[in-house]
C-alpha positions, 0 to 999 in steps of 0.5 A, spaced: 451 481 509 454 485 514 459 490 511 464 494 515 468 500 512 475 502 516 480 507 514 487 504 515 494 505 513 497 502 507 501 495 508 498 495 515 494 489 518 487 490 519 483 487 524 475 488 526 471 484 531 464 483 529 459 481 535 454 476 534 447 476 538 444 469 539 436 471 539 434 464 539 432 459 544 438 454 542 445 454 542 448 457 536 454 453 533 459 457 528 461 451 524 466 454 520 468 460 516 470 461 509 474 467 507 475 469 500 482 470 501 488 466 504 490 473 507 484 473 512 485 470 518 479 468 523 478 467 530 471 466 533 467 463 538 464 456 536 458 456 540 454 462 543 448 460 548 441 463 547 441 470 549 449 471 549 453 475 545 459 471 541 465 474 537 468 473 530 475 477 529 477 478 522 484 480 521 487 482 514 495 481 513 498 487 511 500 485 504 493 485 502 491 492 505 493 496 500 489 502 496 482 500 495 480 493 498 474 488 500 475 482 503 469 477 504 468 471 509 462 467 509 460 464 516 456 457 516 452 456 522 447 451 525 441 456 524 436 453 519 433 460 517 440 463 516 445 458 515 450 462 511 452 469 513 457 474 510 462 479 513 466 484 509 471 488 511 473 494 506 476 501 505 481 505 502 488 504 505 491 511 505 499 510 504 503 513 509 507 517 504 505 518 497 509 518 491 506 522 486 505 521 480 509 514 481 515 511 483 518 509 476 522 515 472 523 514 465 528 517 460 528 516 453 531 519 447 537 523 444 542 523 450 545 530 448 538 533 450 536 534 457 532 529 460 529 530 467 523 528 472 520 531 478 517 526 483 513 529 489 513 526 496 507 527 500 507 525 507 500 523 511 504 521 517 501 524 524 508 527 525 513 531 521 517 527 515 524 528 515 528 526 509 535 524 512 539 523 505 539 518 499 543 514 495 543 511 488 547 505 484 547 510 478 550 516 481 555 516 475 549 517 470 544 521 474 543 528 478 539 528 484 536 534 488 531 534 494 527 540 496 522 541 501 516 544 498 512 544 505 517 542 510 515 536 514 509 534 509 511 535 502 518 534 498 520 534 491 525 530 488 528 532 481 532 527 477 536 529 471 540 525 466 547 526 466 549 520 461 551 523 454 552 516 451 547 512 447 545 506 451 540 503 456 541 503 464 537 502 470 538 503 477 534 506 483 534 511 488 533 510 496 531 516 500 532 515 507 526 518 512 525 518 519 519 514 519 518 508 522 513 506 518 517 508 511 524 508 513 526 508 506 523 510 499 525 507 493 525 510 486 526 506 480 530 509 474 530 507 467 533 510 461 533 508 453 538 513 450 539 513 442 541 518 437 535 522 433 536 517 427 534 511 431 527 514 431 526 515 424 530 510 420 
């Protein structure tokens, strides 16, 4: 098995070309490739002459290049001593912009008590990140402030509940950026507000 580990940006296509040298005296025929995932696209030289070098290119679709990933492809040939070889692309995809601890905010409890949460945005972009504004579909229920902790690199989003009634609501916050890779970030807000007596009936 031949393994290639490649760092890559999250949600971006990943492509690598393997070189195959035919050390035998007859043509090496690559009969077929069998990826373990439909997300892997293949392109390869079908026949490699003796002493020549052929190529096998594997490309992983963007939606599968996320977090820790590993994709294997079996190569079937006419080589009687080694009819099947395995190629593997694996690595850890680093997000362009990390949302810490996560993109979901939950408020639960008495609506008369304060509820707030902080989300940190950490940029791994090569150029400075700018946040150009935000919008939300629950502006009547939450307050949002954004502060640059490390301008161009780290931002803190503070979200607090302003809804003082018993009930549930949900919505999202769209944060607009100057990044072509991540022009907007989505935070989702869920609230379940109930009086103290609902906790211990």
